[in-house]
Every structure is written in structure tokens, then in C-alpha cells.
N, C-alpha and C positions, 0 to 999 in steps of 0.2 A: 067418025064413030067413036074414036078413042076419047075425044073430048066429052061426049055424052056419057060414056061409061065412068070417067073420072068425076064429072060433076055429080052424077047420081051417087057415087060413093061418098063424095064430099058432103052432099046434102043429107046423107044418112048418118052422119056423125052424131054422137049423143049431144043432148042439150047442154051438158057441162062445157063442151067446146064453144057452143054458141054464146055462153055467158062470159067468155073471156074478153070480148070486145064489144063496144057499144056501136060499132060500125060494120054490120054484116056486109054492106055494099062494098066496102074496102076489101074484105076477104074474097068476095066473089070476083071482083075485078082483078085481084092478085092471082087467083087460080087461073083465070082466063089468060092473063098475061104470061104466066108460067107455061101454060099449054101452048100458047102461040110461039113461045121460044123453044118448044120441043120437050118441055119437062113433064113429068108425071107426078101427080099428087094423090096419094093413097092412104087410107086409114090403116093403122096397124091391126086393129080389131074393132068389133062393133061396140064393145063396152068400155072403150077408152077414147080420149080425145087426141091421142098421139098420132102423128103423121110421118110419112116417109116421102121425101121429095127427091126425084131422080132425073138428072139431065144427061146421064152417061149413054143412054140408048139412042134418043132422037134429038138431043139438044146440044150437039157438039159445037154449034155456033153461039151458044149462050155466053154472055160476057158479064162484066161487073155490074152493069145496070140492072139486070134482072134479079140479081141476088138480093137486092133490097126488098123485092116483093115477097120473099120467103118469110120475112119477119111478120108480115100481115096475117099469116096463116095461123099463128098461135103456137101450139106445142109440137114443134118439129123435132123429132128425136134422131132422125137419120137424114143426111143430106149427101147426095152423090153428085159431085161436080167433075168426075173423072173425064179427061179428054176434052174438056171445054176450054174456052178462051178466058177463063177467070184468071185474074192477076192478084197481086198483093192488095190492090185497092179494094177488090171485092171482099177480101177477108175481114175488112173492117165491119161489114154487115154480118158476116158469119159469126164474128166474135160476140154479137149481140144476142145470139140464139142460146139463151141460158140453159135450156133443157137438152141441148144436143148431146147425143151419146155416141153416134157413129158419123165420121166425116171422111169422105173419099175425095182426095185431091190428086190422084195419080195422073201423070201425063199432063200437068198444067204448068203455067209459067210462074208458079209460086216460088218465092225465095225466103231467105232467113227473115227479111223484114216483115213478110206476111205472117210468119209464125208468131211474131210478137202480139198480133191481134187475137190470137187464140188462147192467150194465157188465162183468160177468165172463164173458160169453158170447164167448170168444175165437174160436170157430169160426164165428160168425154171418156169413153171406154175404148174406142177404136179410132185409129188415124192412119190413113194410107197416103204416103208421100212418094210412092214409087215413081221414078222417072222425072223428078223435079230437081231444082237447082239448090236445094237446101244443103247446109253444111253443119259442121260442129257448132258454129255460132248460133244457128237457129235452134238447135236442140236445147240450148240454155232456157229458152222460153217455155219449154214443155216440162221442165223439172218440177213445177208446182202443181201439175195435173195429177193429183193423188189417185184418181179413179182410172187412169189410163192403163189398159191391160195389154193391148196389141198395137204395135207400131211397125209399119212396113217402110223400109228405106232402101230398097233395091234400086240400083242405078242412080244414086245420089252422090253428093260430094262428102258425105259423112265418113269419118275414119274410125278405126278401132278405138282410138283415145276418146273421141266424142261419145261413142256408144257406151264405153265403160263408165264414163262420168254420169251419163243419164241413168244407166242401170244401177249405179250406186245410189242415186237420188230416188229412184223408183224401183225397188227390188222386186216388186211383183209384176213388173212390165216385161212382156215378151217382145223382144226386138228381132225383126227378121230383115236381114240385109241381102237375101237372095239365095242362100244355100238351101233353103226349104221354102221357096216362094209359094205363097198362097194369096195371090191378088184376088180379093173377093169383090168382084163387080158383077152386077146383074147381066152386063153385056156378055161376059164370058161364060156364064152359067147356061147350059143348054135348056131349052124350053121343054118342060115335062108334061104340062097339061094343055088342053085345047085353049084355055084362056090365056096362058102364057104365049102360045104360038100366035094367037090373035094379036096380043099386045105387041109382040115383036114385029108384026106386020102393020102396026099402027091402026089396028081395027078392034072392034068389040067382038067377043065370041058370039056366034050365031046359034049355038046349041040352045034349043028351047028351054032346057033346065037351067042353063046359065043366064039366059035372058030373063027368065022368071025370077031367079035369085037376085040379080042386080036390081030389078024393078022393086024388089022387096027390101033392098038395102042390105042383102046378106051375100054369102058365098055359096056356090053350088058344091056341096060336100061330096057328091058323087064324082065330079070331075076334078075337084081340087081338095082331096082329103087332108093334105098337110096344112094348107092355108085355112081350111075350115076348122081343123083341130086347134090351130093357134088362135083363131078368132073366138073359139069357144072357151078359152082359158080365162080365168078371172083376172081383174086388173092387177092383183098382187102376185101373179104367176112369176116364178123364179126362172133363172137361166136354165136350170135343170128341168123344170116343168116344161118349158118351151122345147128343149131338145127331145125330151121323152115324147111329147105330143107329135113330133115329126119322125119318130122312130130312130132317133140318133142319141149318142152319148154327149153330154155336155163337154164343150171343148175348153172350158176354163181350167187352167193348170191346177188351181186349188181343188176343183171338183173332181178332176181326174185322179189327183193324189188321194182324195178322200174315198173315192169309189174303189180304187185299187186296194185300199185297206178295209174294204167292206163297209164303209160308213158313208156319211153325208157331210158336205161342206156347209156348216151352219152359218158361216159368214154370208154365203150366197142364198141360203135357205133358212132364214131365221124362223119362218112359220112352222118349220119341222122340228125345231128344238123342243125337246120334252124334258130332259133332266137339267139339274142345276149346272152341270158341266157343259151341256149343249148350249144353254142360254148364255153362259159366260163366253163360250167360243164365238157365238153370234155377235157378241159385243166386242170381240177382239181382246178378251181378258181371260185370266185363269180363274177357276172356281175358288171361292174363298172358304168353302167348307173344310174343316180340319181333316175329316176322313179322306176327302179328295186330295188335299194337299199332301197328306202322308202317303197316299197311293202313288201320286205323281212323283214324289221324291224317291220312291222305291222303284220307279220305272214301270209302274203298273196302272191299273184302272180301279177305281172304287166300285166294287161289284154291288154294294148296297145302293148307291145312287145311280149307277149305270149298268143294270143287269144285262141289257142287250149287248152293249159294247164289250162288257167283260166276257160274255159268252162267245162273241166273235173273236176276241183276242185269244181265247183259249183253243180255238180251232187250229188244226195242223196246217202247215204251209200249202199242202195240196188240196185244201178244202174247196169244194165246188160251189157253184152259185146256189144250189139247193141246200147244201150244208149251211151256208151263210144265212140264207133266208130262214131255215129252220131254227138256227141259233137265235135269230131275232124274233122268233115267234110268228113268222109269216110264211106264206107259201111263195115259192119262187115265181117271179113275174115273167120269166122267159116263156114265150108262146109255145116252144117245143116242150118245155117242162110241164106247162099247164096241160097240154094235150096228152102227154104221157101219163100224168097223174090222174086225169079224167078216165083213162083206160085202165087204171089200177097198176100202172107200171112205172118205169124210171126212164128218163131221157139219158141214154148212155153216151150221147154225143157231148153232153155237158158234164156227165158223171162217169168218165172212162174208168175210174178206179173201182166202180161198182159192177163193171161188166164181168160176168163169169163164164157164160156159155159162148160157143162159137158164133152164134147168131148175134149175141150182144156185142161181142168184140168186133164183128164185121160192121155193125151199126156205128161203132166208134170211128171206124175208118171210112165211114160214108159209103160202104159197099154192101153187096148182098152176100150172104154166106155161101161158100163154094161147096159145102158138103152136099153130096147127092141126095141124101135123105131130106135135108132142109129145103133144097131146091124143089124136090117133088112135092113136099108138103105146101110150100109157098105157092106153087103153080096150081094146087088144088084149093087155094084160099085158106089153108090151115097152118098149123104150127107143128114142127117136128118135136114131139114130146120126149123123145129119146135124148135129144140134145138140150131141150129146155124143160126139164122135169118140174121146175117151180111153177110153170104155167099150166100144168095139168090139174084140172079141177074135178072132172067126173071119173067114175070108176074105169071107164074105157081109156081115158087119157092117161090115167095113172098106170094102167096095165101096159099101155104103149110105151110109156117112159121106162118101164122095166123090161121092155122087149118081150112082152107076153100078150096073150089074148085074154080078154076079160072073162072071168069065170062065173059071172052072174048068169043064172039061167035065162033071164029075159034077153040079155045081150047075146048069149050063145045062140038062142033061137033066131034072133034078128040077123045075126051074122050068117047063119046057115041059109037064110032066105035072101041074102044079099042086101039087107037093109040095115038101118041104124036103130037102136033101141031108143025110142022117143022119150021113154020114162026117165032113163038115165042120162040121155044126151039131148035135152030139149033144144 
């Protein structure tokens, strides 16, 4: 059943992929051969020809011979050979995958000689060599991979000296030798959706909605919201777009640093560059405008060219997410803040410095207010206006905030009758 699912996904790829080769039969034979060896071939999204090939789940016996079939598939951006029988000989074929961005070689027989075959992978962003026999001599072959950002070297023969030399050659590279191990393999990631559980069992999901979606060449958004959100992204979606689509923060160090400063990494998100300085940053340069140069020399930001960034820079150190969004002329995108704003209030969990009343301060601590008057009001589905006078809107609520009874005749009459004045308190 898994083969049927994968073939359907493969046939649903866009026509741009089909145009990459004059021999569709070779591609079909390749995908069948890869599946016979236990591999999975899946499209990254419906609007791109990019593919992911994974042998780490069911293809542990895959060897060097099958790697040659991967080249027939076209635009493979991720290849997982973790735990397979692939050796240095197989990496000769891997080195021919010019568009490869992520390569998993953990727990294989790969050595320094094999790494020499990867020197031409200019797009490689991620490389996992955990549990291999590579040493400092092999790292020399990686020094020219300018786009490499993450490298895992736990349980290898690499030393501090070799790591330092590679870090000097690639200053933006994050090297992990095991003290903060994050071995990213699909095998170790727990199944979250029905489709993932089915794939782990080497089957196709039998949910009617998923079967219908696969037949249409799409993903069931109800059962697979994260995958569907990723598939819906445009072809030029950035690392931050993809992280946001799955409800996560981008893990790129440059993006983390930019977000901490309340900004955007324009190197990774050039399509979001608006000002002259943003566009220069996207190109890895400094802005050539005289006003921007003068501001940078003074350790500031040119407010004329970068009004939003200047407003953010002027905020105090304890500025909240809502403060930063407001300075940028936008509404806060946090779901809790959106919900609070819709109700005409403030999210005090995100804005603790704006909490004034006992109830607001309790919300900051993620607890319910312990005042008896507030607990009584909450139990009745209301608000204690004595403690929260700003929320009082009607004459009766304002009177309650002042610990008084409303003096309006209609409200007095209603109270005597044990009722509420509908005219004043609709």
C-alpha cells in the first residue's frame, strides 16, 4: 500500500518536474527500485518539483547500488541515508545531486574519503555525520560549502582543533559534537498524524478524507494541518515562512538573532525587504545612502529611510510583543493577543507590565484571582467591577466599581423586583 501512496504522490508532481528529463520511464523505474529497497520518495509541496528521499525508516539494507537511482528523480533536495549500508563509494553518486540541501549520513560506514565527494554540493545547508568514522582530515573537504549551516559530528573522530579550523572557514556554521545533540531523523520523530502512523507501519492511511486527498494529489489538511500548511506555501517561501506555517520559530541563528531584536533576517527573507537598508542587508552589503551611513557611524538607524526599525529601536528593553508590533504599525500576531484585542482588552500574559488589577496580575501568573469577590463574580459568569473598574461600562457596573448601588430610577425599580434593568444593562 505504501508504494501506491508514493507513486500517486510522484505522479501528482507539477509538469515542471516532468520537463526535466526526456525519459519518464527511467524515473518511474527509479522510484520503483527505490521503494523495493525500502525508500520513500515524496514531494515537498504541490507547487514545486522538489523531492525528499528517505531510506532511514524501512531501507536499512540499502547500499551503494541504489543511490545511483536517486539521480534519475530530478530535483532531490533532501536525502536520508541514516543507518543504511552506504559507503564512501555511494557518495560518488550523492555528490552529483547538485540541488541537495539536506543530507543525513548518521550511523553509516562513511569516512574522510567519502566526504571528498561532497565538496561540490554548493546548496548543502545541513549535514549529519553522527556515528561515522570521519576525522579532522575529512572536514577539510567541507570548508568550501558556503551555504552549510548545521553539521552534526557526535561520536566521530573529529577533535577540537579540526572543529575550530572548520568554524574559522565557515563562521555561520553551527557545529554540534554532542553536548546539545539534535539528531534530526524521521525515524526518531514520533508519529503525530494518522498518515504518519500509517507510513511508519508501511501502509497507506485508510481514513476516507486522506484517501480522497491522495487520489486528488493533495494532502488532507484536517488530519495533516502542518504538512498541508507547508504544501500551500508558494515556491519562494522562506525558512521563516515555513517555520511560521507549522507554528514554530525559525531555527536559523541569523533569524533568531533578528527576531530577538524585533526585526527580520533579510538575508533569509529578501522578499520582505522594503527599505534601502533592508535590501542592502539582503544582498549582504551595507546601505550606500549618505544618511544611512551617517546614522550607522553614530551607532543608530536612519529614521527617514527606516521608520519602522527606528521606532523599534526606540522602545525600552522590556517592550512586549504588542509594543513591537505597534511600533512597526501592525497588530500583534500572537493568537492570545489577537483574541484579547478582539474582546477590547489586553493579553496580560504577553504584556505583564500593563497588568494593574488583581485579576490582571493573576492572569500574568496563569492563575485565577484568589479574591473572594472576584471568584464569586467569575462563578456567576461576570467580572468583579470593584477590582476591575476599567471594565465597567454601564451605570450599574460603574456603581458596583464604586461599591454603591445604581441610583438610576429604572435600575432601582428593577433591583427591588429582583431583576436587572434591561435598558441600562442590555
